[in-house]
Residue, then its C-alpha position, 0 to 999 in steps of 0.5 A: x058296112x052292110x046292114x043285116x036284119x034278122x027278126x026276132x020271129x025268124x029265129x031258130x026255137x027249141x023248147x026243152x021243158x026247163x029251157x026255151x032257147x031261141x036262136x039267132x044263128x045256126x046252133x045245136x039242132x036249128x041250121x039255116x045256111x044263111x045264119x051260120x055265124x056273123x064275123x066271128x060271133x058264132x051263137x047269140x041265143x036268147x034262153x028262157x030257163x025254168x028256176x031251179x033248172x040249168x045246164x050240167x057242166x059242160x065243156x067250152x073252147x076258146x070263146x067269150x061268154x056274155x050273160x045278161x039276165x033279164x029277170x030272176x038270179x042266174x047261179x054259175x059255177x065253173x069247173x076249176x072252183x067250187x064256188x057259185x057266182x050269182x049274176x043278178x037281173x040287169x047285171x052282165x057276166x063275161x067269162x073267157x073260156x079256153x079249155x074250160x070255164 
């Protein structure tokens, strides 16, 4: 297996004010033809989300989503239930998204 190193300072970056996103692979407005994906891995983002902010409801299509907060608490609500899930720093949340989360 060939080793490919993508250094942190070579990632794509987007600052949305409430969200600072570092993209390891081509994603959203960041495109690098050499970093389209890695096997079946399509997205690997390192995001910093401002307190009390977050993503609005949005769809996911047939993917696994893994979230690992490094600090703080991430609250997540899926579109199938009205309950909130809290993911604490150091915990891991794994979701399977088919036609929704």
